[in-house]
BALO-242814 format. One record per residue (C-alpha): residue number from 1; residue in one letter; x, y, z. Coordinates in steps of 0.02 Angstrom, whole numbers, plus 50000, padded with zeros to 5 digits. Layout:
N
<site tormar="NUM" nudren="A" X="X" Y="Y" Z="Z"/>
...
// end
This chain:
377
<site tormar="1" nudren="X" X="50708" Y="47166" Z="50213"/>
<site tormar="2" nudren="X" X="50858" Y="47248" Z="50295"/>
<site tormar="3" nudren="X" X="50902" Y="47340" Z="50136"/>
<site tormar="4" nudren="X" X="50724" Y="47407" Z="50126"/>
<site tormar="5" nudren="X" X="50691" Y="47447" Z="50308"/>
<site tormar="6" nudren="X" X="50860" Y="47480" Z="50387"/>
<site tormar="7" nudren="X" X="50904" Y="47482" Z="50571"/>
<site tormar="8" nudren="X" X="50902" Y="47671" Z="50560"/>
<site tormar="9" nudren="X" X="50725" Y="47665" Z="50489"/>
<site tormar="10" nudren="X" X="50668" Y="47552" Z="50631"/>
<site tormar="11" nudren="X" X="50750" Y="47663" Z="50762"/>
<site tormar="12" nudren="X" X="50670" Y="47817" Z="50687"/>
<site tormar="13" nudren="X" X="50498" Y="47735" Z="50694"/>
<site tormar="14" nudren="X" X="50526" Y="47682" Z="50875"/>
<site tormar="15" nudren="X" X="50591" Y="47852" Z="50927"/>
<site tormar="16" nudren="X" X="50462" Y="47950" Z="50828"/>
<site tormar="17" nudren="X" X="50316" Y="47847" Z="50761"/>
<site tormar="18" nudren="X" X="50245" Y="48001" Z="50675"/>
<site tormar="19" nudren="X" X="50135" Y="47997" Z="50521"/>
<site tormar="20" nudren="X" X="50278" Y="48062" Z="50415"/>
<site tormar="21" nudren="X" X="50395" Y="47923" Z="50472"/>
<site tormar="22" nudren="X" X="50261" Y="47791" Z="50445"/>
<site tormar="23" nudren="X" X="50235" Y="47859" Z="50270"/>
<site tormar="24" nudren="X" X="50421" Y="47849" Z="50234"/>
<site tormar="25" nudren="X" X="50424" Y="47669" Z="50294"/>
<site tormar="26" nudren="X" X="50280" Y="47624" Z="50179"/>
<site tormar="27" nudren="X" X="50368" Y="47700" Z="50029"/>
<site tormar="28" nudren="X" X="50525" Y="47599" Z="50060"/>
<site tormar="29" nudren="X" X="50437" Y="47434" Z="50087"/>
<site tormar="30" nudren="X" X="50317" Y="47461" Z="49940"/>
<site tormar="31" nudren="X" X="50461" Y="47499" Z="49822"/>
<site tormar="32" nudren="X" X="50541" Y="47330" Z="49852"/>
<site tormar="33" nudren="X" X="50371" Y="47243" Z="49851"/>
<site tormar="34" nudren="X" X="50324" Y="47316" Z="49682"/>
<site tormar="35" nudren="X" X="50493" Y="47274" Z="49604"/>
<site tormar="36" nudren="X" X="50482" Y="47092" Z="49661"/>
<site tormar="37" nudren="X" X="50643" Y="47107" Z="49760"/>
<site tormar="38" nudren="X" X="50578" Y="47023" Z="49919"/>
<site tormar="39" nudren="X" X="50597" Y="46842" Z="49969"/>
<site tormar="40" nudren="X" X="50440" Y="46743" Z="50010"/>
<site tormar="41" nudren="X" X="50460" Y="46773" Z="50197"/>
<site tormar="42" nudren="X" X="50496" Y="46958" Z="50170"/>
<site tormar="43" nudren="X" X="50343" Y="46973" Z="50059"/>
<site tormar="44" nudren="X" X="50236" Y="46897" Z="50196"/>
<site tormar="45" nudren="X" X="50304" Y="47021" Z="50323"/>
<site tormar="46" nudren="X" X="50275" Y="47166" Z="50202"/>
<site tormar="47" nudren="X" X="50095" Y="47113" Z="50174"/>
<site tormar="48" nudren="X" X="50065" Y="47105" Z="50362"/>
<site tormar="49" nudren="X" X="50134" Y="47282" Z="50378"/>
<site tormar="50" nudren="X" X="50018" Y="47340" Z="50238"/>
<site tormar="51" nudren="X" X="49868" Y="47264" Z="50328"/>
<site tormar="52" nudren="X" X="49913" Y="47359" Z="50486"/>
<site tormar="53" nudren="X" X="49944" Y="47521" Z="50392"/>
<site tormar="54" nudren="X" X="49776" Y="47503" Z="50300"/>
<site tormar="55" nudren="X" X="49695" Y="47528" Z="50471"/>
<site tormar="56" nudren="X" X="49806" Y="47673" Z="50522"/>
<site tormar="57" nudren="X" X="49712" Y="47816" Z="50601"/>
<site tormar="58" nudren="X" X="49806" Y="47945" Z="50498"/>
<site tormar="59" nudren="X" X="49732" Y="47975" Z="50325"/>
<site tormar="60" nudren="X" X="49904" Y="48030" Z="50262"/>
<site tormar="61" nudren="X" X="49975" Y="47859" Z="50302"/>
<site tormar="62" nudren="X" X="49834" Y="47767" Z="50213"/>
<site tormar="63" nudren="X" X="49852" Y="47887" Z="50065"/>
<site tormar="64" nudren="X" X="50036" Y="47841" Z="50054"/>
<site tormar="65" nudren="X" X="49989" Y="47657" Z="50055"/>
<site tormar="66" nudren="X" X="49861" Y="47674" Z="49915"/>
<site tormar="67" nudren="X" X="49974" Y="47790" Z="49812"/>
<site tormar="68" nudren="X" X="50114" Y="47661" Z="49814"/>
<site tormar="69" nudren="X" X="50008" Y="47503" Z="49793"/>
<site tormar="70" nudren="X" X="49853" Y="47549" Z="49691"/>
<site tormar="71" nudren="X" X="49930" Y="47483" Z="49529"/>
<site tormar="72" nudren="X" X="50018" Y="47332" Z="49605"/>
<site tormar="73" nudren="X" X="49962" Y="47168" Z="49528"/>
<site tormar="74" nudren="X" X="50040" Y="47075" Z="49676"/>
<site tormar="75" nudren="X" X="49936" Y="47161" Z="49810"/>
<site tormar="76" nudren="X" X="49831" Y="47035" Z="49908"/>
<site tormar="77" nudren="X" X="49646" Y="47050" Z="49873"/>
<site tormar="78" nudren="X" X="49595" Y="47080" Z="50053"/>
<site tormar="79" nudren="X" X="49710" Y="47233" Z="50065"/>
<site tormar="80" nudren="X" X="49643" Y="47303" Z="49901"/>
<site tormar="81" nudren="X" X="49464" Y="47277" Z="49961"/>
<site tormar="82" nudren="X" X="49501" Y="47363" Z="50127"/>
<site tormar="83" nudren="X" X="49577" Y="47513" Z="50040"/>
<site tormar="84" nudren="X" X="49432" Y="47521" Z="49916"/>
<site tormar="85" nudren="X" X="49310" Y="47532" Z="50061"/>
<site tormar="86" nudren="X" X="49411" Y="47662" Z="50157"/>
<site tormar="87" nudren="X" X="49310" Y="47803" Z="50232"/>
<site tormar="88" nudren="X" X="49416" Y="47931" Z="50139"/>
<site tormar="89" nudren="X" X="49394" Y="47954" Z="49950"/>
<site tormar="90" nudren="X" X="49577" Y="48005" Z="49935"/>
<site tormar="91" nudren="X" X="49623" Y="47829" Z="49992"/>
<site tormar="92" nudren="X" X="49486" Y="47730" Z="49905"/>
<site tormar="93" nudren="X" X="49471" Y="47811" Z="49733"/>
<site tormar="94" nudren="X" X="49645" Y="47769" Z="49664"/>
<site tormar="95" nudren="X" X="49623" Y="47586" Z="49712"/>
<site tormar="96" nudren="X" X="49448" Y="47577" Z="49640"/>
<site tormar="97" nudren="X" X="49502" Y="47653" Z="49475"/>
<site tormar="98" nudren="X" X="49672" Y="47571" Z="49450"/>
<site tormar="99" nudren="X" X="49689" Y="47409" Z="49550"/>
<site tormar="100" nudren="X" X="49693" Y="47252" Z="49442"/>
<site tormar="101" nudren="X" X="49665" Y="47148" Z="49599"/>
<site tormar="102" nudren="X" X="49483" Y="47196" Z="49624"/>
<site tormar="103" nudren="X" X="49368" Y="47064" Z="49550"/>
<site tormar="104" nudren="X" X="49210" Y="47091" Z="49449"/>
<site tormar="105" nudren="X" X="49108" Y="47050" Z="49604"/>
<site tormar="106" nudren="X" X="49210" Y="47175" Z="49706"/>
<site tormar="107" nudren="X" X="49173" Y="47312" Z="49579"/>
<site tormar="108" nudren="X" X="48987" Y="47272" Z="49569"/>
<site tormar="109" nudren="X" X="48980" Y="47279" Z="49759"/>
<site tormar="110" nudren="X" X="49065" Y="47449" Z="49757"/>
<site tormar="111" nudren="X" X="48939" Y="47514" Z="49629"/>
<site tormar="112" nudren="X" X="48792" Y="47451" Z="49730"/>
<site tormar="113" nudren="X" X="48849" Y="47505" Z="49903"/>
<site tormar="114" nudren="X" X="48965" Y="47655" Z="49889"/>
<site tormar="115" nudren="X" X="48957" Y="47838" Z="49843"/>
<site tormar="116" nudren="X" X="48937" Y="47923" Z="49674"/>
<site tormar="117" nudren="X" X="49120" Y="47971" Z="49654"/>
<site tormar="118" nudren="X" X="49170" Y="47790" Z="49681"/>
<site tormar="119" nudren="X" X="49046" Y="47734" Z="49548"/>
<site tormar="120" nudren="X" X="49128" Y="47859" Z="49430"/>
<site tormar="121" nudren="X" X="49298" Y="47785" Z="49473"/>
<site tormar="122" nudren="X" X="49235" Y="47613" Z="49424"/>
<site tormar="123" nudren="X" X="49168" Y="47683" Z="49260"/>
<site tormar="124" nudren="X" X="49339" Y="47759" Z="49222"/>
<site tormar="125" nudren="X" X="49437" Y="47597" Z="49242"/>
<site tormar="126" nudren="X" X="49545" Y="47543" Z="49096"/>
<site tormar="127" nudren="X" X="49424" Y="47400" Z="49061"/>
<site tormar="128" nudren="X" X="49247" Y="47376" Z="49122"/>
<site tormar="129" nudren="X" X="49153" Y="47212" Z="49097"/>
<site tormar="130" nudren="X" X="48974" Y="47201" Z="49034"/>
<site tormar="131" nudren="X" X="48911" Y="47150" Z="49206"/>
<site tormar="132" nudren="X" X="48995" Y="47298" Z="49290"/>
<site tormar="133" nudren="X" X="48931" Y="47414" Z="49152"/>
<site tormar="134" nudren="X" X="48755" Y="47351" Z="49182"/>
<site tormar="135" nudren="X" X="48768" Y="47385" Z="49369"/>
<site tormar="136" nudren="X" X="48830" Y="47563" Z="49334"/>
<site tormar="137" nudren="X" X="48682" Y="47599" Z="49219"/>
<site tormar="138" nudren="X" X="48564" Y="47530" Z="49351"/>
<site tormar="139" nudren="X" X="48644" Y="47638" Z="49485"/>
<site tormar="140" nudren="X" X="48554" Y="47794" Z="49427"/>
<site tormar="141" nudren="X" X="48714" Y="47896" Z="49434"/>
<site tormar="142" nudren="X" X="48712" Y="48005" Z="49278"/>
<site tormar="143" nudren="X" X="48893" Y="48061" Z="49298"/>
<site tormar="144" nudren="X" X="48949" Y="47880" Z="49309"/>
<site tormar="145" nudren="X" X="48850" Y="47835" Z="49152"/>
<site tormar="146" nudren="X" X="48929" Y="47980" Z="49056"/>
<site tormar="147" nudren="X" X="49101" Y="47916" Z="49109"/>
<site tormar="148" nudren="X" X="49053" Y="47739" Z="49062"/>
<site tormar="149" nudren="X" X="48991" Y="47773" Z="48885"/>
<site tormar="150" nudren="X" X="49142" Y="47888" Z="48858"/>
<site tormar="151" nudren="X" X="49261" Y="47748" Z="48907"/>
<site tormar="152" nudren="X" X="49316" Y="47651" Z="48751"/>
<site tormar="153" nudren="X" X="49380" Y="47513" Z="48866"/>
<site tormar="154" nudren="X" X="49206" Y="47482" Z="48937"/>
<site tormar="155" nudren="X" X="49106" Y="47337" Z="48865"/>
<site tormar="156" nudren="X" X="48925" Y="47381" Z="48829"/>
<site tormar="157" nudren="X" X="48823" Y="47245" Z="48747"/>
<site tormar="158" nudren="X" X="48660" Y="47282" Z="48657"/>
<site tormar="159" nudren="X" X="48553" Y="47254" Z="48811"/>
<site tormar="160" nudren="X" X="48656" Y="47377" Z="48914"/>
<site tormar="161" nudren="X" X="48650" Y="47506" Z="48774"/>
<site tormar="162" nudren="X" X="48461" Y="47493" Z="48767"/>
<site tormar="163" nudren="X" X="48456" Y="47523" Z="48955"/>
<site tormar="164" nudren="X" X="48563" Y="47678" Z="48930"/>
<site tormar="165" nudren="X" X="48441" Y="47742" Z="48798"/>
<site tormar="166" nudren="X" X="48292" Y="47700" Z="48910"/>
<site tormar="167" nudren="X" X="48361" Y="47794" Z="49059"/>
<site tormar="168" nudren="X" X="48471" Y="47929" Z="48982"/>
<site tormar="169" nudren="X" X="48424" Y="47940" Z="48798"/>
<site tormar="170" nudren="X" X="48371" Y="48122" Z="48815"/>
<site tormar="171" nudren="X" X="48524" Y="48177" Z="48914"/>
<site tormar="172" nudren="X" X="48642" Y="48272" Z="48799"/>
<site tormar="173" nudren="X" X="48795" Y="48230" Z="48904"/>
<site tormar="174" nudren="X" X="48759" Y="48045" Z="48874"/>
<site tormar="175" nudren="X" X="48703" Y="48059" Z="48693"/>
<site tormar="176" nudren="X" X="48866" Y="48119" Z="48616"/>
<site tormar="177" nudren="X" X="48985" Y="47988" Z="48690"/>
<site tormar="178" nudren="X" X="48856" Y="47852" Z="48659"/>
<site tormar="179" nudren="X" X="48837" Y="47900" Z="48475"/>
<site tormar="180" nudren="X" X="49027" Y="47905" Z="48461"/>
<site tormar="181" nudren="X" X="49053" Y="47729" Z="48528"/>
<site tormar="182" nudren="X" X="49158" Y="47622" Z="48408"/>
<site tormar="183" nudren="X" X="49009" Y="47509" Z="48373"/>
<site tormar="184" nudren="X" X="48822" Y="47531" Z="48392"/>
<site tormar="185" nudren="X" X="48692" Y="47396" Z="48353"/>
<site tormar="186" nudren="X" X="48568" Y="47447" Z="48219"/>
<site tormar="187" nudren="X" X="48421" Y="47446" Z="48340"/>
<site tormar="188" nudren="X" X="48512" Y="47563" Z="48460"/>
<site tormar="189" nudren="X" X="48562" Y="47682" Z="48320"/>
<site tormar="190" nudren="X" X="48383" Y="47685" Z="48258"/>
<site tormar="191" nudren="X" X="48318" Y="47733" Z="48431"/>
<site tormar="192" nudren="X" X="48445" Y="47871" Z="48450"/>
<site tormar="193" nudren="X" X="48398" Y="47954" Z="48286"/>
<site tormar="194" nudren="X" X="48236" Y="48020" Z="48358"/>
<site tormar="195" nudren="X" X="48323" Y="48093" Z="48511"/>
<site tormar="196" nudren="X" X="48487" Y="48172" Z="48460"/>
<site tormar="197" nudren="X" X="48538" Y="48336" Z="48377"/>
<site tormar="198" nudren="X" X="48560" Y="48357" Z="48189"/>
<site tormar="199" nudren="X" X="48749" Y="48353" Z="48213"/>
<site tormar="200" nudren="X" X="48740" Y="48185" Z="48302"/>
<site tormar="201" nudren="X" X="48616" Y="48118" Z="48173"/>
<site tormar="202" nudren="X" X="48746" Y="48153" Z="48040"/>
<site tormar="203" nudren="X" X="48877" Y="48060" Z="48144"/>
<site tormar="204" nudren="X" X="48758" Y="47913" Z="48161"/>
<site tormar="205" nudren="X" X="48726" Y="47899" Z="47975"/>
<site tormar="206" nudren="X" X="48910" Y="47918" Z="47928"/>
<site tormar="207" nudren="X" X="48983" Y="47801" Z="48060"/>
<site tormar="208" nudren="X" X="48852" Y="47671" Z="48106"/>
<site tormar="209" nudren="X" X="48736" Y="47550" Z="48020"/>
<site tormar="210" nudren="X" X="48556" Y="47605" Z="48001"/>
<site tormar="211" nudren="X" X="48407" Y="47536" Z="47906"/>
<site tormar="212" nudren="X" X="48430" Y="47591" Z="47723"/>
<site tormar="213" nudren="X" X="48271" Y="47697" Z="47717"/>
<site tormar="214" nudren="X" X="48316" Y="47787" Z="47878"/>
<site tormar="215" nudren="X" X="48496" Y="47817" Z="47822"/>
<site tormar="216" nudren="X" X="48435" Y="47892" Z="47659"/>
<site tormar="217" nudren="X" X="48309" Y="48002" Z="47750"/>
<site tormar="218" nudren="X" X="48443" Y="48070" Z="47866"/>
<site tormar="219" nudren="X" X="48563" Y="48110" Z="47726"/>
<site tormar="220" nudren="X" X="48428" Y="48198" Z="47629"/>
<site tormar="221" nudren="X" X="48375" Y="48297" Z="47783"/>
<site tormar="222" nudren="X" X="48555" Y="48352" Z="47807"/>
<site tormar="223" nudren="X" X="48566" Y="48408" Z="47626"/>
<site tormar="224" nudren="X" X="48399" Y="48499" Z="47637"/>
<site tormar="225" nudren="X" X="48462" Y="48598" Z="47786"/>
<site tormar="226" nudren="X" X="48619" Y="48645" Z="47690"/>
<site tormar="227" nudren="X" X="48518" Y="48696" Z="47537"/>
<site tormar="228" nudren="X" X="48403" Y="48805" Z="47641"/>
<site tormar="229" nudren="X" X="48550" Y="48890" Z="47724"/>
<site tormar="230" nudren="X" X="48523" Y="48807" Z="47892"/>
<site tormar="231" nudren="X" X="48700" Y="48739" Z="47885"/>
<site tormar="232" nudren="X" X="48837" Y="48865" Z="47847"/>
<site tormar="233" nudren="X" X="48946" Y="48839" Z="47694"/>
<site tormar="234" nudren="X" X="48834" Y="48713" Z="47606"/>
<site tormar="235" nudren="X" X="48963" Y="48678" Z="47471"/>
<site tormar="236" nudren="X" X="49092" Y="48626" Z="47598"/>
<site tormar="237" nudren="X" X="48960" Y="48529" Z="47693"/>
<site tormar="238" nudren="X" X="48917" Y="48414" Z="47548"/>
<site tormar="239" nudren="X" X="49099" Y="48365" Z="47524"/>
<site tormar="240" nudren="X" X="49123" Y="48334" Z="47709"/>
<site tormar="241" nudren="X" X="48964" Y="48231" Z="47718"/>
<site tormar="242" nudren="X" X="49006" Y="48129" Z="47563"/>
<site tormar="243" nudren="X" X="49184" Y="48097" Z="47622"/>
<site tormar="244" nudren="X" X="49124" Y="48039" Z="47794"/>
<site tormar="245" nudren="X" X="48998" Y="47923" Z="47713"/>
<site tormar="246" nudren="X" X="49129" Y="47852" Z="47595"/>
<site tormar="247" nudren="X" X="49262" Y="47831" Z="47730"/>
<site tormar="248" nudren="X" X="49139" Y="47730" Z="47835"/>
<site tormar="249" nudren="X" X="49071" Y="47629" Z="47687"/>
<site tormar="250" nudren="X" X="48901" Y="47713" Z="47698"/>
<site tormar="251" nudren="X" X="48900" Y="47799" Z="47527"/>
<site tormar="252" nudren="X" X="48778" Y="47675" Z="47453"/>
<site tormar="253" nudren="X" X="48696" Y="47673" Z="47281"/>
<site tormar="254" nudren="X" X="48529" Y="47689" Z="47370"/>
<site tormar="255" nudren="X" X="48577" Y="47855" Z="47450"/>
<site tormar="256" nudren="X" X="48652" Y="47920" Z="47288"/>
<site tormar="257" nudren="X" X="48501" Y="47875" Z="47182"/>
<site tormar="258" nudren="X" X="48380" Y="47946" Z="47308"/>
<site tormar="259" nudren="X" X="48476" Y="48110" Z="47314"/>
<site tormar="260" nudren="X" X="48472" Y="48122" Z="47125"/>
<site tormar="261" nudren="X" X="48286" Y="48086" Z="47119"/>
<site tormar="262" nudren="X" X="48256" Y="48224" Z="47245"/>
<site tormar="263" nudren="X" X="48351" Y="48348" Z="47137"/>
<site tormar="264" nudren="X" X="48512" Y="48356" Z="47239"/>
<site tormar="265" nudren="X" X="48634" Y="48359" Z="47094"/>
<site tormar="266" nudren="X" X="48775" Y="48431" Z="47202"/>
<site tormar="267" nudren="X" X="48770" Y="48280" Z="47316"/>
<site tormar="268" nudren="X" X="48769" Y="48159" Z="47169"/>
<site tormar="269" nudren="X" X="48917" Y="48247" Z="47086"/>
<site tormar="270" nudren="X" X="49019" Y="48242" Z="47246"/>
<site tormar="271" nudren="X" X="48970" Y="48061" Z="47280"/>
<site tormar="272" nudren="X" X="49015" Y="47992" Z="47110"/>
<site tormar="273" nudren="X" X="49175" Y="48095" Z="47111"/>
<site tormar="274" nudren="X" X="49230" Y="48021" Z="47278"/>
<site tormar="275" nudren="X" X="49177" Y="47843" Z="47237"/>
<site tormar="276" nudren="X" X="49267" Y="47845" Z="47070"/>
<site tormar="277" nudren="X" X="49421" Y="47938" Z="47131"/>
<site tormar="278" nudren="X" X="49397" Y="48071" Z="46997"/>
<site tormar="279" nudren="X" X="49428" Y="48256" Z="47028"/>
<site tormar="280" nudren="X" X="49273" Y="48365" Z="47019"/>
<site tormar="281" nudren="X" X="49323" Y="48457" Z="46861"/>
<site tormar="282" nudren="X" X="49340" Y="48293" Z="46766"/>
<site tormar="283" nudren="X" X="49183" Y="48223" Z="46848"/>
<site tormar="284" nudren="X" X="49079" Y="48367" Z="46782"/>
<site tormar="285" nudren="X" X="49156" Y="48351" Z="46608"/>
<site tormar="286" nudren="X" X="49110" Y="48167" Z="46603"/>
<site tormar="287" nudren="X" X="48934" Y="48198" Z="46667"/>
<site tormar="288" nudren="X" X="48889" Y="48353" Z="46567"/>
<site tormar="289" nudren="X" X="49004" Y="48367" Z="46416"/>
<site tormar="290" nudren="X" X="49040" Y="48190" Z="46361"/>
<site tormar="291" nudren="X" X="48863" Y="48130" Z="46331"/>
<site tormar="292" nudren="X" X="48799" Y="47962" Z="46387"/>
<site tormar="293" nudren="X" X="48969" Y="47878" Z="46364"/>
<site tormar="294" nudren="X" X="49049" Y="47996" Z="46490"/>
<site tormar="295" nudren="X" X="48921" Y="47960" Z="46624"/>
<site tormar="296" nudren="X" X="48932" Y="47774" Z="46589"/>
<site tormar="297" nudren="X" X="49121" Y="47779" Z="46608"/>
<site tormar="298" nudren="X" X="49123" Y="47866" Z="46776"/>
<site tormar="299" nudren="X" X="48973" Y="47763" Z="46836"/>
<site tormar="300" nudren="X" X="49069" Y="47602" Z="46803"/>
<site tormar="301" nudren="X" X="49227" Y="47673" Z="46882"/>
<site tormar="302" nudren="X" X="49125" Y="47715" Z="47039"/>
<site tormar="303" nudren="X" X="49078" Y="47531" Z="47056"/>
<site tormar="304" nudren="X" X="48891" Y="47561" Z="47051"/>
<site tormar="305" nudren="X" X="48773" Y="47416" Z="47010"/>
<site tormar="306" nudren="X" X="48750" Y="47376" Z="46826"/>
<site tormar="307" nudren="X" X="48563" Y="47349" Z="46849"/>
<site tormar="308" nudren="X" X="48537" Y="47524" Z="46919"/>
<site tormar="309" nudren="X" X="48619" Y="47619" Z="46776"/>
<site tormar="310" nudren="X" X="48454" Y="47652" Z="46683"/>
<site tormar="311" nudren="X" X="48380" Y="47723" Z="46843"/>
<site tormar="312" nudren="X" X="48529" Y="47837" Z="46874"/>
<site tormar="313" nudren="X" X="48530" Y="47892" Z="46692"/>
<site tormar="314" nudren="X" X="48345" Y="47935" Z="46694"/>
<site tormar="315" nudren="X" X="48357" Y="48026" Z="46861"/>
<site tormar="316" nudren="X" X="48509" Y="48125" Z="46803"/>
<site tormar="317" nudren="X" X="48425" Y="48176" Z="46640"/>
<site tormar="318" nudren="X" X="48264" Y="48235" Z="46725"/>
<site tormar="319" nudren="X" X="48356" Y="48329" Z="46862"/>
<site tormar="320" nudren="X" X="48474" Y="48410" Z="46738"/>
<site tormar="321" nudren="X" X="48329" Y="48462" Z="46627"/>
<site tormar="322" nudren="X" X="48233" Y="48536" Z="46775"/>
<site tormar="323" nudren="X" X="48384" Y="48636" Z="46830"/>
<site tormar="324" nudren="X" X="48416" Y="48697" Z="46653"/>
<site tormar="325" nudren="X" X="48236" Y="48756" Z="46640"/>
<site tormar="326" nudren="X" X="48252" Y="48837" Z="46812"/>
<site tormar="327" nudren="X" X="48087" Y="48756" Z="46851"/>
<site tormar="328" nudren="X" X="47988" Y="48831" Z="46996"/>
<site tormar="329" nudren="X" X="47904" Y="48663" Z="47018"/>
<site tormar="330" nudren="X" X="47878" Y="48615" Z="47201"/>
<site tormar="331" nudren="X" X="48009" Y="48492" Z="47267"/>
<site tormar="332" nudren="X" X="47880" Y="48354" Z="47293"/>
<site tormar="333" nudren="X" X="47812" Y="48375" Z="47117"/>
<site tormar="334" nudren="X" X="47987" Y="48372" Z="47045"/>
<site tormar="335" nudren="X" X="48030" Y="48218" Z="47146"/>
<site tormar="336" nudren="X" X="47870" Y="48133" Z="47087"/>
<site tormar="337" nudren="X" X="47909" Y="48171" Z="46905"/>
<site tormar="338" nudren="X" X="48087" Y="48106" Z="46923"/>
<site tormar="339" nudren="X" X="48034" Y="47949" Z="47015"/>
<site tormar="340" nudren="X" X="47899" Y="47909" Z="46888"/>
<site tormar="341" nudren="X" X="48026" Y="47926" Z="46748"/>
<site tormar="342" nudren="X" X="48152" Y="47817" Z="46840"/>
<site tormar="343" nudren="X" X="48027" Y="47682" Z="46884"/>
<site tormar="344" nudren="X" X="47959" Y="47667" Z="46707"/>
<site tormar="345" nudren="X" X="48116" Y="47564" Z="46675"/>
<site tormar="346" nudren="X" X="48053" Y="47443" Z="46809"/>
<site tormar="347" nudren="X" X="47866" Y="47442" Z="46777"/>
<site tormar="348" nudren="X" X="47836" Y="47278" Z="46867"/>
<site tormar="349" nudren="X" X="47878" Y="47364" Z="47032"/>
<site tormar="350" nudren="X" X="47746" Y="47499" Z="47025"/>
<site tormar="351" nudren="X" X="47563" Y="47490" Z="47074"/>
<site tormar="352" nudren="X" X="47468" Y="47614" Z="46964"/>
<site tormar="353" nudren="X" X="47347" Y="47654" Z="47106"/>
<site tormar="354" nudren="X" X="47490" Y="47731" Z="47206"/>
<site tormar="355" nudren="X" X="47581" Y="47822" Z="47067"/>
<site tormar="356" nudren="X" X="47542" Y="47993" Z="47144"/>
<site tormar="357" nudren="X" X="47613" Y="47948" Z="47316"/>
<site tormar="358" nudren="X" X="47793" Y="48012" Z="47329"/>
<site tormar="359" nudren="X" X="47828" Y="47910" Z="47487"/>
<site tormar="360" nudren="X" X="47766" Y="47753" Z="47398"/>
<site tormar="361" nudren="X" X="47878" Y="47790" Z="47249"/>
<site tormar="362" nudren="X" X="48028" Y="47821" Z="47362"/>
<site tormar="363" nudren="X" X="47993" Y="47656" Z="47448"/>
<site tormar="364" nudren="X" X="47995" Y="47567" Z="47281"/>
<site tormar="365" nudren="X" X="48156" Y="47657" Z="47237"/>
<site tormar="366" nudren="X" X="48237" Y="47595" Z="47397"/>
<site tormar="367" nudren="X" X="48172" Y="47419" Z="47361"/>
<site tormar="368" nudren="X" X="48252" Y="47426" Z="47189"/>
<site tormar="369" nudren="X" X="48417" Y="47494" Z="47257"/>
<site tormar="370" nudren="X" X="48426" Y="47368" Z="47399"/>
<site tormar="371" nudren="X" X="48396" Y="47225" Z="47278"/>
<site tormar="372" nudren="X" X="48535" Y="47285" Z="47163"/>
<site tormar="373" nudren="X" X="48657" Y="47311" Z="47307"/>
<site tormar="374" nudren="X" X="48626" Y="47135" Z="47374"/>
<site tormar="375" nudren="X" X="48659" Y="47060" Z="47203"/>
<site tormar="376" nudren="X" X="48827" Y="47150" Z="47190"/>
<site tormar="377" nudren="X" X="48881" Y="47124" Z="47372"/>
// end
């Protein structure tokens, strides 16, 4: 200890036990403590000094203690707990956020009994367990919940995520970091769809698993907004959307076929181009100039299901014909005509009593696509 607290240091403390001198003493002792340079007896003495300093009347002294020891893995638990409960936030917050010594029970107790800023400090820790996350959501502290869902080191199981949606699902500051979590259960994603902005809906469909029908609906809604001019630069938007879907393994045959049946040829062109790794110029040549063999070649290269080729071919032909005729047919009528043509190749699926119901036909289309995707998975 002599090398860490010299005779001169001791004399200075005795002659002038000021806050500044006590702070200097803490820094010297803590340096050796953190480096593991103390013997067992010296460590015991250092810990006793820390316990005394943790009760020092001067905030500056306690601040020096927490600044030097908040990240120490060797700090005794009782000292960490005392500092975490200090009356001054400047002393308590660094320990609450950074100390590895505080247990899960310690952290839950802090969340349940201490102030909002201290709850936020818990939420910002490098790692947060499910139990601590649950206590933070139950705390009713919106700022802490925003910090929690923004923290990639925080564990949120499905039950905790549902609680977040229950309590904060309509809070924009919570929505964005929650949607951007690395993983969202399907049921949570599905609940968020009805609450979040169009931008976040697009993120959900391109980054997280959703029921196939809902995923298709969201993609089509996004494309409809682009087509109607509600999204600027629609041409760029389709490429960005398709690339995001592909990068996150969400560019499914079901979405592609549905887009084609609804007359969105631009989306289909971009999708088959990206899936096949073919530049757009060559994609269009294969689709439009090379006859049925060209489409078949790029279809196979895109890895689309063999059993769905007749449906894609029929949908492409009807959509292309409608565009060539510049038909002023209403979108629903055009979709109905395309779907009827597609589903004639799979007559056993269709109930004649519902042939005029576009939603029914789209449901059958999804059923067909899902069946084909499962067979090729």
